[in-house]
ZADOKE-522441 format. One record per residue: residue in three letters; x, y, z of N, C-alpha, C in turn. Coordinates in steps of 0.02 Angstrom, whole numbers, plus 50000, padded with zeros to 5 digits. Each point is the difference from the previous one (the first is absolute). Layout:
BEGIN
ALAXYZXYZXYZ;...
END
This chain:
BEGIN
MET422594590142829499595006049988500445005849980;SER499835003349946500385005749978499525005149970;ASN500095006350018499575005149971500365006749999;GLU499685004849967500265006749997499565004650042;ILE500325004550037499635004850040500175006949973;GLN499505003649978500095006749974500065004850058;TYR500615002850007500125004550056499825007349985;GLY500065001949937499895006949983499325002750022;ARG499474996249990499335002250019499915000250075;ARG500434996250035499914999650072500415005150038;ARG500375004249963500455004650035499625004850046;PHE499445002649976499635004850041499754996750064;LEU499694994149993499744996450058500574997950046;SER500564997949970500574998050040500265005850041;THR500075005949969500245005850035499545002050056;ALA499354999649987499525001750052500054995250059;ALA500074993649985500054995050053500625001050042;ILE500575001549968500625001150036499955006250044;THR499695005349972499935006250037499594998950063;ILE499434996649993499574998750058500364995850052;ALA500344994749977500354995550047500555003750037;ALA500415003749965500565003450031499755005450048;THR499495003749980499745005450042499704997250064;GLN499594994849994499684997150058500504997050049;LEU500534996949972500494996550042500525004750028;GLY500125005549965500485004950025500714997450007;ILE500224995749954500654996850008500515002449950;PHE499825004649956500465002449949499965007549995;SER500535003049974500005007149986499645001149934;PRO499455003749999499625000849938500315004949952;ALA499884998849936500215004749948499405004149979;LYS500115006049975499465004149975499774997349933;ALA499355000149990499724997649937500205004849944;GLN500144997249941500175004049942499574997849942;SER499875004649954499604998349943500424996049950;GLU499674995849962500344995949950500035003749934;LYS500605000149969500085003349937500154995049945;ALA499815001649940500144995649944500754999649987;ASP500224994349977500714998849987500094998949925;ALA500355004749967500084999649928500444994249978;THR500384997150046500454994549983499644993349995;GLY499384999850022499634993749999500074996150064;LYS500385002750048500074996550064499375000950041;THR499914995450048499445000650045500065006650038;PRO499485004150001500045006450035500214999050073;PHE500465004250024500254999150068499475002050051;ARG499904995650047499575001550057500434999150063;PRO500135005350036500454999550058499744995350052;SER500474997050037499804995550054499565003650050;ILE499504996550024499575002950051500395001150065;ASN500504996050012500395000450061500725001449984;THR500285005350029500685002049981500534995550030;ALA499884997150058500514995950032499704996250059;PHE500354994750020499824996750062500265004350058;ASP499595000750052500175004650054500534997150048;ASN499984993550012500404997350054500364993649979;VAL500645000649986500404994149984500324997550064;LYS499864993850017500264996950061500654996449985;GLN500364998150052500624996249994499984994050047;ILE500284994449977500054994150042500604995849979;LYS500354997350050500564995649985499734993249979;ALA500234997649942499764993649973500564996849960;GLY500254994350023500554996849966500625004450000;VAL500285001349941500615004049995499855007449991;LEU499365001850002499805006849984499635003550057;ASN499995006649996499525004150035499535002449945;ILE499414997049996499565001149943499535005950012;GLY499975004449951499515005350001499364997549966;TYR499445001150032499374997449973499425004450022;VAL499484999749960499365003350017499524994650024;GLU499635001650051499484995550024499365004050011;VAL499474998149965499365003550006499444994850003;GLY499455002050030499434995550005499924996950069;PRO499454996450011499864997150065500514994750020;VAL500215000150062500524995250023499754992849997;ASN499354999050002499724993249997499764998249930;GLY500155004249951499804998549931500444994849968;LYS499754996849948500414995349962500585004049968;VAL500604997150004500595003749980500124999549924;VAL500155005749970500215000449930500695003249999;VAL500494996749970500675002849992500085002149927;LEU500145006449990500085002849933500745001349987;LEU500254997449944500725000149986500145003849935;HIS500425005150005500145004449943500564997149956;GLY500075003149941500504997949952500575005049993;TRP500374999349946500565004549983499875003049931;PRO500145006549991500235004850050499425004050029;TYR499704997250051499415002950032500094999450076;ASP499475001550037500034999250073499304999050027;ILE499915000850065499364998750032499445004549973;ASN500175005649970499485004649976499614997349940;SER500234994549972499594996749949499324997950028;PHE499964999450066499394997550032499635005450039;VAL500175006349989499715005350040499245000549989;ASP499764998049942499285000249987499684993150005;VAL500404994850005499734993250011499834999050073;ALA500455002250044499924998750071499345002350030;PRO499765006249986499365002150030499414995849977;LEU500034997449939499464995749976499994993450039;LEU500584997350013500034993750037499835001150074;VAL500225005550027499835001550070499255000950008;SER499695003349953499285001150005499614993549993;ALA500334994849971499694993449995500174995650060;GLY500365002850049500124996450063500684996750006;TYR500455001149953500654996750001500525004050040;ARG500454996450030500605002950030500544999849947;VAL500275005749981500455000449942500715001750023;ILE500484996049978500715000950015500365001349934;ILE500395005549998500355001849938500735001550018;PRO500464995349990500705001250017500415003049943;HIS500495004050019500535001849953500464993849993;LEU500104997749939500474994549990500715002150018;ARG500434995150011500695001650018500315004849949;GLY500365005050026500305005049958499555005849981;HIS499385000050024499525005249981499755003750062;GLY499845006449990499685003950052500374999950066;THR499644998750054500295000250067500254993350025;THR499974994949957500274993450020500765000350000;ARG500304997450054500725000250008500264993150023;PHE500624998649982500344994050025500225001350072;LEU499954994950042500195000750070500755000150008;SER500364996949954500724999550005500335002349935;ASP500565003650007500395002049942500324994049966;ASN500054994450036500344994149974499554995549959;THR499355001250001499544995949961500075001549926;PRO500094994949958500065001249928499395003649973;ARG500105004849957499445003649968499774995849941;ASN499604995150016499804994749955499295001149976;GLY499905000249935499335001149973499684993749970;GLN500284994150014499724994049970499304998550027;GLN499604996549960499294999250014499864996550066;ALA500384994950019499874996450062500115004450060;ALA500505004449997500135004650056499425004750010;VAL499745002749946499445004750005499384996550028;ALA499884993949978499424996350025500074998650075;LEU500594998150022500104998650071499945006350042;ASP500155005849972499885006250036499275000650019;ILE499554998249954499295000850013499754994750049;ILE500274994049997499844995050050500225002450070;ALA500605003050003500255002650063499565005750026;LEU499755004149954499545005450020499364997150029;MET499734994949968499394996850027500134997350069;ASP500574996850010500174997250065500065005650053;ALA500325005549981500085005650046499345003050020;LEU499535000149953499335002850013499514994850026;GLN500254993950008499594994450025499404998749954;ILE500135000249936499494998549950500124992949974;LYS499534995650010500094993149979499864999049926;LYS499525003749974499784998849932499735006549971;ALA500095001049935499775006249968499834998749927;ILE499625004549972499915000449928500575004249973;PHE500334997749947500555003749970499805002649932;ALA500185006349987499855003049935500585004549981;GLY500244999349937500565004149980500105000049924;TYR500505003749979500185000549930500765000749996;ASP500294998049943500715000749988500384996450057;TRP500505003250031500364996650054499524997650054;GLY499495003950014499524998150051499584994149979;GLY499814999649936499644994249975500424993750004;ARG500645000749983500464994250004500044997650073;THR500085004850046500054998250071499374996650024;ALA499425002549980499374997050019499934993049972;CYS500214998949937499974993349970500454995250037;ILE500595002250019500474995750036499714997950067;ILE499725004750036499704998350065499434995149991;ALA499585001249950499444995549987500244992949983;ALA500564999649963500254993549978500374996250056;LEU500425003650037500434996750049499704999850070;TRP499575004750016499695000350066499245000849992;PRO499674995249969499275000849989499615000550066;GLU500294997450054499665000550065499985007250025;ARG500405004449971500015007150019499595004349952;CYS499774997049946499675003849947499274997849992;GLU499555004550017499284998749995499784999949927;ALA500235004849962499835000649929500515004749968;LEU500025000049933500515003749964499685004149944;VAL500255006349993499865004149941500675002049971;SER500124998049938500655001449968499905003249932;VAL500275005949992500005003349935500534996849956;SER499804998149941500434996649950500164992850018;GLY499604997150044500004992850009500554997050042;TYR500304994749974500504995950035500685003049987;LEU500325002650052500565004649989500684997750028;MET500084993750018500634997950030500585000149950;THR500595002050023500595000049958500324993149999;ASN500134997549941500334993549991500705001549972;LEU500504999150042500685001949981500264996049940;GLU499814993649997500234995949945499715002549934;ALA499355001550001499685002749940500295006749980;SER500215003950050500265006749986500674999849964;LYS500324994249998500644999349965499925000049924;HIS499394998649978499894999149928499735006449968;PRO500245001749941499785006249968499284999849976;LEU499695005849999499335000949973500055002849929;PRO499464999949962500015003349935500175007450009;PRO500305003249950500235006950007499485004950026;LYS499384999549976499495004850022499874999250074;ALA500004993850025499894998850071500605002450041;GLU500604998949975500605002350036500005007650005;TYR499755003349949499995007349999499605002850058;THR499464996650020499585002550054500364999750068;TRP500534996150003500394999450062500645004149997;TRP500035005249960500625003849989500335002150066;TYR499595002250048500285002650062500364994650040;GLN499804993849992500334994550034500734999549977;TYR500125001049936500684999749974500395006350017;TYR499665005650002500315006350023500264999250071;PHE499584997050043500194999150070500584995050008;ALA500134996149949500554995150004500685003449997;THR500025006449982500625003749994500095004950058;GLU500625001850014500125005050052499765006949977;ARG500025001249935499715006249973499255000250017;GLY499674994349993499294999650016499865001350073;ARG500414997150043499915001150072500085007550016;GLU500535002949973500135007150013499445004449972;GLY499784998349940499465003849970499354999550038;TYR499854993950024499384999150037500025003950066;ASP500584999950032500075003750063499905007549988;LYS500275002549944499965007149986499315002349977;TYR499644995649965499365002049969499424995750025;ARG499964999050064499484995550028499305002249979;ARG499845006450010499335002449984499884999849925;ASP500485002349961499915000249927499934993049972;PHE500364995350028499954993149978499304997350014;ALA499745001450060499324997850017499495003049952;LYS500085006449984499535003249954500004996549933;LEU500594998349974500044996649936499664993150003;ILE500134996350053499694993450007499245000750006;TRP499775004950039499275001050006499695001549933;GLU500325004449961499735001949935499994994049952;THR500504995850005500054994149957499514994650021;ALA499974998750065499594994550026499265001850002;SER499855006450004499305002350002499915005849950;PRO500034998549936500025005349949499385004449998;LYS499454997950029499395004049998499835003150068;TRP500464999350048499895002850067500325006950003;SER499605005250006500265006950001500115002350072;PHE500484997150033500165002050069500315006950000;ASP499965003450057500295006750005500654999750041;ASP500355005750003500635000350036499924998650075;ALA499445002250028499894998950072499954992650015;THR499674996249957499934992850009500684996649996;LEU500405001949950500664997149992500465002050058;ASN499995006250020500435002350054499854996750066;ARG499364998850012499804996750062500324993150006;THR500004996349944500314993450001500755000449997;ALA500285004749961500725000549993500355001450066;ALA499655002850048500305001150066500224993350032;SER499654994649982500184993450028500654997449970;PHE500225002849944500614997749968500635003050033;GLU499895004550048500575003050036500264995450056;ASN499694994350008500254995050048500734998649984;PRO500444999750051500724999049987500174993449966;ASP499554995150004500134993449971499624998949934;TYR499645005149978499574999149942500374997649938;VAL500515003549981500364998349939500334993250005;SER500294998550058500334993550009499514994349993;ILE499405000750028499504994749996499764999249928;VAL499855005449966499754999649931500534996949954;ILE500615002450005500534997449957500134992750014;HIS500034998150063500114992950016499444995749973;ASN499385002250007499434996149976500084998349926;TYR500135005049959500024998849928500644996449979;ARG500545001250034500614996149985499924992750021;TRP499694999050056499884993150024499574996149950;ARG499495003349973499574996749951500384997549939;LEU500535003649981500394998249942500594995450018;GLY500064998350064500554995850021500665003850005;LEU499965006650005500605004250004500185001950071;ALA499574998450047500125001350071499784993850040;GLU500374998450051499844994250041499445001750049;GLY499604994950015499525000650054500344997850064;GLU499614999450054500264997550063499844992650007;ALA500484996250026499924992850005499394998150043;LYS499835004250049499454998250045499334999949963;TYR499975002849940499384999949962500004994649946;ASP500534996149995500064995149946499434994950000;LYS499814997750058499474995050004499355002849971;LEU499845006150018499385003149975500055001249925;GLU500585002249977500075001249928499964993549960;ASN500254994650029499944993549967499274997949993;GLN499615001550051499284998549997499665004349946;LEU500195006349997499695004549951500214998249929;ALA500604997249992500234998049934499574994549969;LYS499624996550042499554994849976499325002849979;SER499935006550003499375003349982499394996950034;PRO499995000250067499464996750037499315002849983;VAL499514995649998499315002149988499735003550062;ILE499635005349989499685003850055499304997250011;THR499864997950062499384996450015499475004550031;VAL500185005950023499515004350035499545003449949;PRO499405002150020499565003649955500355006249972;THR499935001149935500405005249967499605003749947;ILE500125006549997499785004049943500615003349970;THR500094999249936500535003749964499695005749961;LEU500375005449995499765006049966500515002149947;GLU499755003449950500445003049950499675006449974;GLY500405005149990499755006149969500044999449924;ASP499525002949966500004999449927500535004349966;ALA500335004450039500525004249972500664999150037;ASN500134994150025500624998650036500584999849952;GLY500465004950006500575000349956500624996550026;ALA499954997150060500564996250028499984992849975;PRO500574996550002499994993049979499504995950042;HIS499584996149967499534995950036499764994349955;ALA499804994550032499794994149963499255000249986;GLU499794996349950499294999349986499684995750056;PRO499405001850021499684996350055499954992549989;ALA499884997849939499934992949986500654996250016;SER500575003449997500644996750010500124998050072;TYR499665003250047500104998350070499384997250034;ARG499484998849963499384997650031500114993550039;ASN500414995449974500094993650034500465000450061;LYS500245006050017500405000850060499585001350062;PHE499345000349990499545001350056499484994450002;SER500014996150054499564994250003499395001250043;GLY499985005450038499415001550041499485003849960;LYS499495002450034499495004049965500345006149971;TYR499835001549937500405004949962499575004049952;ALA500215006349991499715004149946500535004949976;HIS499955001849937500435005349972499565005649974;HIS500205006250015499655005949975500485004649964;THR499845001949940500375005249965499635006650010;ILE500355004950027499695006450015500125004649941;THR499475001949966500055004149940499905007450016;GLY500155004249951499935007250010500675003650004;GLY500524996849972500665003250001500394998950063;ILE499914994350032500334998650064500674996649988;GLY500525002650031500684997549990500254995550055;HIS500665000350011500354995350044499855001250074;ASN499945006350020499885001850070499254999750013;LEU499724994249993499274999249999499655002550063;PRO500254998750060499635002550059499955007650004;GLN500495003649974499975007250002499595002849942;GLU500014996549944499625002349942499274997950002;ALA499864994450033499314997350004499884997350070;PRO499995004450050499954997850070499374996150016;LYS499435002149971499384996550014500014992949973;ALA500264999249940500054993249971500464995650041;PHE500545002950025500484996150040499684998050067;ALA499675004850033499674998450063499454994949990;ASP499635000749946499474995149986500284993049992;ALA500604999549970500314993449990500184996950067;VAL500245004150047500174997550067499374997250033;ILE499465003849997499374997950031499734993749966;GLU500074999749934499774994049964500424993950019;ALA500665000850004500434994550020499834997550069;ASP499855004750045499804998150067499364995849999;SER499545001749955499374996349996500124992749980;TYR500554998749967500164993149979500184995650059;THR500165003150056500214996150059499414998050043;LYS499415002149983499424998950043499564994449975;
END
C-alpha cells in the first residue's frame, strides 16, 4: 500500500488539534499564537510550534549512559519511543507528543548519545557513534524503565536506530514508523563510490573526515545545523527560536566527538568497538524487518534518501508507505506532526 497525504490543507486542523491536546494535558510550555504571513520565496509559510519546549527532562542510568529523556502520557498506556535524527534533538517531537498522549499513549523521547542532557557515565568509555551502539543505548533505556515492548518511530539517526531494533530485537518492537524507509548502514557497501551527483549530497561526510572538518564543526555547530536544515527541508521556513531551541542540545561535551565518529565510521575511517562486531555482522546481512511497519517520506526531502520501491521487500509484515505532500522535508515529525502521529496510530492498528 502506498499513497500520498496532502499535509498543506491539514495544517489548520493539525494546529488546532495540537493546541487542544497540549492545553488540556498541561505538559508543555505553550507558545503564543502568531499570524501567518505570505513568503515571497515560495517556502511554506512559517507557523510557530504550538509548544515552545518540553517542561521536564528526566535522567536515568542506562547501560553506559545517563540518558536524558522526556516521558509524557499515562503510565499504563501503550509505549511509543520517538527517536530524533541529526542535526536535531527531542524538540522534533514537541508537537507530536501531545497528539499521541491525547490518544492514550505513553511517550518516551530520549536524547541520543552526545545530545542534550545525555551523558556518559565514565570518561573512559569510547565516544562511539556507530549504529549498533546507539541502538543498544535504547534497549538499555527500555530495560532501565522496565519497558518490555514499544512502538518505535523515528527519522534520520533515529529512524536507523528504530529499524535496527525492529530487525534485531523484534520481541521488543510492537510496530515501526520510519521516515525514509530501511536505513541500516552497510559498511561494505559504503566502500564503493556513488555517482557524482549522489556523492555531492554527502559532502559533509567527507568534510568530517578531515581534522579541519572536525574543528569547523566544533566552531560552527549552530550554523552547520542551519545549513543542513535549509538543505534537507528547503521549503520549511523555521525561525531562529526553533533553531536555537534545538542548538542548545549541541552544547553536550560529547556532541562533536559522537557526530564525527559516526560519519568517519561509516566511511571505514574510524574503528568501531569489538563488542558490537556481532551485531554489525548481523546488520551487514540487511535483515528483513518482520514487525508491522509504516514508512514515510516528505515530498520536499532534500537529504539523501532512497525511492520507496527500493526498500519495499525489506519489510515482510503488514506494511504501508505514505508520501506526505505540501512541501514537507527531512525533519518530517516537526514539519508535519499530525501526519507523523497519525502514522504511529495507524501502525499500532496493524498489531490488533
